[in-house]
Every structure is written in structure tokens, then in C-alpha cells.
N, C-alpha and C positions, 0 to 999 in steps of 0.2 A: 427509245421508242418515239415515234412521231406523235405529234399532237394535232388533233382536229381543232382548228381555230374557229371556224364558223360554217354555217349552212346558209346559202343565199337563195332566196325565193323571189320570183318576179311579182311585182305589184304595178298597177297602172298609175298610182299617185303616191309619192313618198309621204307627203304630209298627212294624207288621209290614213295611210297604212300605219304611220307612227302613232297617230291618235288612237286608232283601233287597238293596236298591240299594247300601248301603254295603259289603256283603260281596261283591258282584259287580264293583263298579267303584271306581276311585280318585276319590272325590268328597269334597267338604267340605260339611258341613251348615251352611247360612247362617241358617236360621230354622226353628223348628218350634213348633207348638201342637196343640191337639186336632183342628183341622179342616184343617190343611194344613202342608206342610213344603217348604223350598226347598233343593235340592242344587245345588252349583256344580260343573260340569264345566269343563275348560279353556276351552272356547269358547262355552258357553251354560249356562243354568241350567234345571233340571227341577223343576217344582212337582208335588208329590203332593197331590191334593185329594180330599176326600170329595164325592161327586157331589151330595149333598143340601145342601151348603154353598157349593160353588163349581163353576161349569161347567168342563168340559174346554175349554181355550182356548190361544191363543197370546197373548203380551203384547209390545206394541211401545211403545218409548219415543218420545214426541213432546214438543217444547218447547211446543206449543200444545194440549196434551191437553184443556184445559178447553173448547176450541172444539167438542168432541164431546158435551159435556154437563157437568153438575155433577160435580166430582170427589169421590169418597168417600175419606176418610182411612182407612188401615188400621193395624193394631196394629204392623206392622213398620216404620212410618214413611213408607211410600209412599202415594201418592194416585192414584186411577185412576177410569176410567169404562168400562163394558162396552158394546160395540156388537155387531151381527151383520152379517156380510157378506151379499150377496144370496142365498147358498146356505144360510144359517142357522148358519154357524160363529161361535162366540163369539170376540171379539177384545177383549182388555183393553188400553186405551190408558192408558199410565202417564205421569205428568208426568216429563219427562226429568231434572230435577234432584231427583227423589224419592229 
């Protein structure tokens, strides 16, 4: 069974959004840079993204992620490829062992 890794939402300012989410919820900051941040909730992660850098999306881990296209390595050590469902929603397919 595939694993839903995170949901990504667009925010205008990463630092401001990090402050707000950390003040509102009991979360752990897993990664942050100028264009996105990853917050860990107990059951799923939430990515905060700048819309001009990353599309709002859901991310799914798959062992055969490369079958969807060439994987792009990311600064946080993961590798993924973006696809769209038939309705235009962005889906990030992440290598399961990333």
C-alpha cells in the first residue's frame, strides 16, 4: 500500500507561516529553507510552499517512483517527480526510500 507523505499548501511567507503553525499546533519542524518548510504532525506532514517555487500538492511515496518520469533530487535528500491527475491536481511521487 502506498503511503501519503505530506500535503503541501501555498503560503506567501515561509517564516511567518512557520511561526503561525508552530504557535497553533504541536508540530516538529523537519526542514526549512527560503522556499518551503516541512512540519511533522503525529500522522502526516504538512509542507508550506511558496506558490512561485512549488505547486500546492499531495505527495505519495512509491517504490517505483521513477516509472512516472525522471526523479529530481532535492536539497532535503529526497527525490521525486511531479504529475497531474486528470483534474489538474499536482501530485508529487516520491521515491519510497528517499
